[in-house]
C-alpha positions as a LaTeX table, in Angstrom:
\begin{tabular}{lrrr}
\hline
Residue & $x$ (\AA) & $y$ (\AA) & $z$ (\AA) \\
\hline
Met1 & 179.02 & 114.79 & 79.22 \\
Thr2 & 178.37 & 115.00 & 83.02 \\
Val3 & 175.40 & 112.96 & 84.35 \\
Thr4 & 173.79 & 114.72 & 87.32 \\
Gln5 & 172.65 & 112.09 & 89.82 \\
Leu6 & 169.53 & 112.79 & 91.50 \\
Ser7 & 170.01 & 113.43 & 95.38 \\
Ala8 & 168.90 & 111.00 & 97.70 \\
Arg9 & 166.25 & 113.47 & 99.05 \\
Glu10 & 164.71 & 114.21 & 95.61 \\
Phe11 & 164.62 & 110.37 & 94.86 \\
Phe12 & 162.92 & 109.61 & 98.10 \\
Arg13 & 160.54 & 112.72 & 97.82 \\
Ala14 & 159.46 & 111.41 & 94.22 \\
Ala15 & 158.37 & 108.01 & 95.68 \\
Tyr16 & 156.80 & 109.81 & 98.60 \\
Glu17 & 154.67 & 112.09 & 96.67 \\
Asn18 & 153.77 & 108.84 & 94.12 \\
Arg19 & 151.65 & 107.54 & 97.28 \\
Tyr20 & 147.96 & 107.67 & 96.64 \\
Thr21 & 146.04 & 110.12 & 98.75 \\
Trp22 & 142.74 & 111.68 & 99.04 \\
Asn23 & 142.43 & 115.37 & 97.98 \\
Gln24 & 141.39 & 118.28 & 100.06 \\
Asn25 & 137.83 & 117.93 & 98.91 \\
Phe26 & 137.34 & 114.23 & 100.29 \\
Pro27 & 133.98 & 114.27 & 101.78 \\
Gly28 & 134.04 & 111.23 & 104.01 \\
Tyr29 & 132.06 & 108.09 & 103.60 \\
Thr30 & 129.79 & 105.53 & 105.27 \\
Ala31 & 130.10 & 101.83 & 104.88 \\
Asp32 & 128.70 & 98.58 & 106.26 \\
Val33 & 131.45 & 96.42 & 107.93 \\
Thr34 & 131.76 & 92.62 & 108.16 \\
Tyr35 & 134.65 & 91.57 & 110.70 \\
Lys36 & 135.82 & 88.06 & 110.70 \\
Tyr37 & 138.29 & 86.93 & 113.39 \\
Asp38 & 139.09 & 83.22 & 113.04 \\
Asp39 & 135.65 & 81.60 & 113.45 \\
Lys40 & 133.76 & 84.75 & 114.80 \\
Val41 & 131.92 & 87.20 & 112.73 \\
Phe42 & 130.69 & 90.56 & 113.60 \\
Thr43 & 128.84 & 93.24 & 111.53 \\
Ala44 & 128.84 & 97.01 & 111.93 \\
Lys45 & 128.76 & 100.36 & 110.27 \\
Val46 & 131.55 & 102.91 & 109.80 \\
His47 & 131.46 & 106.60 & 109.14 \\
Ile48 & 134.72 & 108.07 & 108.17 \\
Lys49 & 134.12 & 112.05 & 108.25 \\
Ala50 & 135.77 & 114.62 & 106.01 \\
Asp51 & 138.21 & 115.54 & 108.95 \\
Leu52 & 139.14 & 111.64 & 108.64 \\
Lys53 & 137.75 & 110.94 & 112.19 \\
Ala54 & 136.15 & 107.43 & 112.36 \\
Glu55 & 132.99 & 106.34 & 114.35 \\
Val56 & 131.82 & 102.64 & 114.65 \\
Leu57 & 128.15 & 101.92 & 115.07 \\
Asp58 & 125.73 & 99.14 & 115.46 \\
Val59 & 128.09 & 96.57 & 117.15 \\
Glu60 & 128.03 & 95.62 & 120.89 \\
Asp61 & 131.29 & 93.51 & 121.23 \\
Glu62 & 133.90 & 96.09 & 122.50 \\
Gln63 & 136.86 & 94.18 & 121.22 \\
Ala64 & 135.28 & 93.76 & 117.74 \\
Lys65 & 134.38 & 97.73 & 117.85 \\
Gln66 & 137.94 & 98.41 & 118.80 \\
Ala67 & 139.41 & 96.39 & 116.17 \\
Ile68 & 137.04 & 97.80 & 113.51 \\
His69 & 137.89 & 101.37 & 114.66 \\
Asn70 & 141.61 & 100.63 & 114.58 \\
Gln71 & 141.28 & 99.63 & 110.90 \\
Ala72 & 139.23 & 102.63 & 110.07 \\
Trp73 & 141.88 & 105.05 & 111.38 \\
Glu74 & 144.58 & 103.06 & 109.78 \\
Ile75 & 142.78 & 103.54 & 106.57 \\
Ala76 & 142.21 & 107.30 & 106.81 \\
Ile77 & 145.60 & 108.11 & 108.16 \\
His78 & 147.36 & 106.59 & 105.22 \\
Arg79 & 145.30 & 108.56 & 102.88 \\
Val80 & 145.99 & 112.09 & 104.39 \\
Arg81 & 148.04 & 114.34 & 102.07 \\
Arg82 & 150.95 & 115.76 & 104.03 \\
Ala83 & 153.70 & 117.82 & 102.15 \\
Phe84 & 157.14 & 116.20 & 102.04 \\
Glu85 & 158.84 & 119.12 & 103.90 \\
Asp86 & 155.97 & 118.96 & 106.71 \\
Thr87 & 157.13 & 115.29 & 107.19 \\
His88 & 160.84 & 115.31 & 106.71 \\
Ser89 & 162.12 & 118.75 & 106.76 \\
Ala90 & 164.39 & 118.01 & 109.94 \\
Asn91 & 165.64 & 114.72 & 108.18 \\
Thr92 & 168.80 & 114.00 & 106.07 \\
Phe93 & 168.71 & 111.43 & 103.30 \\
Ser94 & 171.66 & 109.37 & 101.58 \\
Tyr95 & 171.91 & 106.52 & 99.34 \\
Gly96 & 172.66 & 102.90 & 100.85 \\
Ala97 & 172.82 & 99.76 & 98.96 \\
Thr98 & 171.26 & 98.96 & 95.56 \\
Ala99 & 169.93 & 95.42 & 95.07 \\
Asp100 & 170.29 & 93.25 & 91.88 \\
Ser101 & 166.40 & 94.00 & 91.56 \\
Gly102 & 167.08 & 97.75 & 91.35 \\
Glu103 & 165.57 & 98.33 & 94.68 \\
Val104 & 167.51 & 101.36 & 96.30 \\
Glu105 & 167.94 & 101.79 & 100.06 \\
Ile106 & 167.61 & 105.25 & 101.43 \\
Leu107 & 169.34 & 105.85 & 104.82 \\
Val108 & 167.72 & 108.55 & 107.12 \\
Gly109 & 169.67 & 111.09 & 109.53 \\
Gly110 & 168.69 & 114.10 & 111.50 \\
Lys111 & 165.57 & 114.02 & 113.52 \\
Ser112 & 164.72 & 110.30 & 112.45 \\
Asp113 & 168.43 & 109.05 & 112.62 \\
Gly114 & 168.20 & 105.21 & 112.14 \\
Asp115 & 165.14 & 105.03 & 110.12 \\
Lys116 & 165.45 & 103.68 & 106.47 \\
Tyr117 & 163.36 & 103.04 & 103.39 \\
Lys118 & 163.80 & 101.07 & 100.12 \\
Val119 & 162.51 & 102.59 & 96.78 \\
Arg120 & 161.49 & 100.38 & 93.74 \\
Asn121 & 159.96 & 101.76 & 90.49 \\
Asn122 & 159.10 & 105.05 & 92.23 \\
Glu123 & 157.36 & 103.38 & 95.09 \\
Val124 & 158.36 & 103.09 & 98.69 \\
Ser125 & 158.81 & 99.20 & 99.08 \\
His126 & 160.20 & 99.01 & 102.52 \\
Val127 & 159.97 & 101.08 & 105.81 \\
His128 & 161.94 & 100.63 & 108.81 \\
Arg129 & 160.83 & 103.30 & 111.09 \\
Leu130 & 160.97 & 104.09 & 114.89 \\
Ile131 & 157.34 & 104.59 & 115.84 \\
His132 & 156.16 & 105.25 & 119.74 \\
Gly133 & 159.51 & 103.49 & 120.88 \\
Thr134 & 159.28 & 100.36 & 118.42 \\
Phe135 & 160.96 & 99.79 & 115.26 \\
Val136 & 158.18 & 99.05 & 112.70 \\
Thr137 & 159.39 & 97.13 & 109.41 \\
Ile138 & 157.04 & 96.72 & 106.36 \\
Asn139 & 157.97 & 95.26 & 103.37 \\
Thr140 & 155.41 & 95.86 & 100.21 \\
Phe141 & 155.34 & 92.84 & 97.68 \\
Ser142 & 152.70 & 94.38 & 95.24 \\
Ser143 & 150.72 & 97.34 & 94.66 \\
His144 & 147.81 & 99.01 & 92.75 \\
Asn145 & 148.53 & 101.88 & 90.17 \\
Thr146 & 145.52 & 104.14 & 90.48 \\
Gly147 & 146.67 & 106.54 & 87.98 \\
Glu148 & 146.91 & 109.12 & 90.68 \\
Gly149 & 149.57 & 107.21 & 92.82 \\
Tyr150 & 150.21 & 103.88 & 94.00 \\
Leu151 & 148.22 & 101.74 & 96.82 \\
Ser152 & 149.96 & 98.81 & 98.44 \\
His153 & 148.27 & 95.53 & 97.87 \\
Thr154 & 150.34 & 92.81 & 99.62 \\
Tyr155 & 152.72 & 93.55 & 102.35 \\
Asp156 & 153.90 & 92.40 & 105.65 \\
Ser157 & 154.87 & 94.14 & 109.10 \\
Val158 & 156.93 & 93.17 & 112.07 \\
Tyr159 & 157.87 & 94.87 & 115.25 \\
His160 & 161.22 & 94.90 & 116.99 \\
Asp161 & 162.61 & 96.35 & 120.31 \\
Pro162 & 165.01 & 99.10 & 119.37 \\
Lys163 & 167.50 & 98.34 & 122.15 \\
Thr164 & 167.69 & 94.58 & 121.86 \\
Gly165 & 166.48 & 93.82 & 118.46 \\
Glu166 & 164.12 & 91.32 & 119.80 \\
Gln167 & 160.94 & 90.67 & 117.88 \\
Lys168 & 157.73 & 91.93 & 119.56 \\
Gly169 & 154.65 & 90.08 & 118.57 \\
Gly170 & 154.03 & 88.00 & 115.39 \\
Arg171 & 154.71 & 88.62 & 111.80 \\
Ser172 & 151.52 & 89.97 & 110.07 \\
Glu173 & 150.88 & 89.55 & 106.31 \\
Phe174 & 148.21 & 91.86 & 104.70 \\
Thr175 & 146.13 & 91.93 & 101.68 \\
Asp176 & 144.55 & 95.02 & 100.59 \\
Glu177 & 141.72 & 95.43 & 97.89 \\
Tyr178 & 140.16 & 98.85 & 96.77 \\
Glu179 & 137.20 & 99.99 & 94.60 \\
Gln180 & 136.62 & 103.44 & 93.17 \\
Val181 & 133.78 & 105.25 & 94.56 \\
Gly182 & 133.25 & 108.68 & 92.80 \\
Gln183 & 136.73 & 109.88 & 92.21 \\
Tyr184 & 138.19 & 108.35 & 95.32 \\
Phe185 & 139.75 & 104.80 & 95.85 \\
Ile186 & 138.58 & 103.26 & 99.23 \\
Leu187 & 139.48 & 99.98 & 100.81 \\
Asn188 & 136.88 & 97.38 & 100.75 \\
Arg189 & 138.76 & 94.45 & 101.82 \\
Arg190 & 141.63 & 93.91 & 104.09 \\
Gln191 & 142.89 & 90.41 & 105.26 \\
Ile192 & 145.50 & 90.02 & 108.05 \\
Arg193 & 147.22 & 86.95 & 108.77 \\
Thr194 & 149.42 & 86.95 & 111.72 \\
Glu195 & 151.92 & 84.10 & 112.79 \\
Thr196 & 152.81 & 84.04 & 116.45 \\
Ala197 & 154.71 & 81.21 & 118.13 \\
Gly198 & 153.80 & 78.99 & 115.02 \\
Lys199 & 150.17 & 79.67 & 115.38 \\
Ile200 & 148.27 & 81.58 & 112.63 \\
Ser201 & 145.16 & 83.86 & 113.38 \\
Thr202 & 143.16 & 85.61 & 110.48 \\
Gln203 & 141.28 & 88.64 & 110.63 \\
Glu204 & 139.41 & 89.92 & 107.68 \\
Phe205 & 137.54 & 93.32 & 107.18 \\
Ile206 & 134.96 & 93.64 & 104.28 \\
Phe207 & 133.70 & 97.02 & 103.57 \\
Ser208 & 130.47 & 97.12 & 101.49 \\
Asn209 & 127.66 & 99.56 & 100.51 \\
Ile210 & 130.47 & 102.42 & 100.45 \\
Gln211 & 128.76 & 105.78 & 99.99 \\
Leu212 & 130.46 & 109.04 & 99.83 \\
Leu213 & 129.01 & 111.72 & 102.28 \\
Glu214 & 127.62 & 115.12 & 101.01 \\
Pro215 & 130.34 & 117.67 & 100.77 \\
Val216 & 129.75 & 120.25 & 103.80 \\
Ala217 & 128.68 & 123.54 & 102.21 \\
Ala218 & 131.52 & 126.29 & 102.88 \\
\hline
\end{tabular}
């Protein structure tokens, strides 16, 4: 009997398509935000529209406003549903090492040559990508299964110079929590602990009173 091994491309595609995303009917939402940065606390309101553009209101501090806007943008951009071929048509994929845990390395060639991923239990557990001239490495330690795909729960990120390999900035640890609003899972808390030169700073974003917007009539 011949066993047909799944191609690296199809193996990675399955994990890519297992990510939780919002569907095309997502109407957007509003939320109250509490932003804690070390010993400082700010409050604001955020609107994320159906086109996933974010607006931050009712906060005067510009740094706090920018920090909240950055998180709102991050939240939305990772819930966009993009077809695998739209993202990876110019890439090739091959198998790398398999760890004792069963985590499988996927090496990327083609347009994104040098990028690599790891897949565990049909989830992308490791990302190493060149983004805007910097290597971003993300390890996911635990996740939520929504029944319609997975959401990362705890993970870290670190940046490196692609030429020298030198670390840029500190290592950040993330904890994300979600709640179901209507048929959609929406982030209601993100904590970020960043260690830089032995010092740890903590940011926390708490989203409450999350309400879906009314769908726009066609």
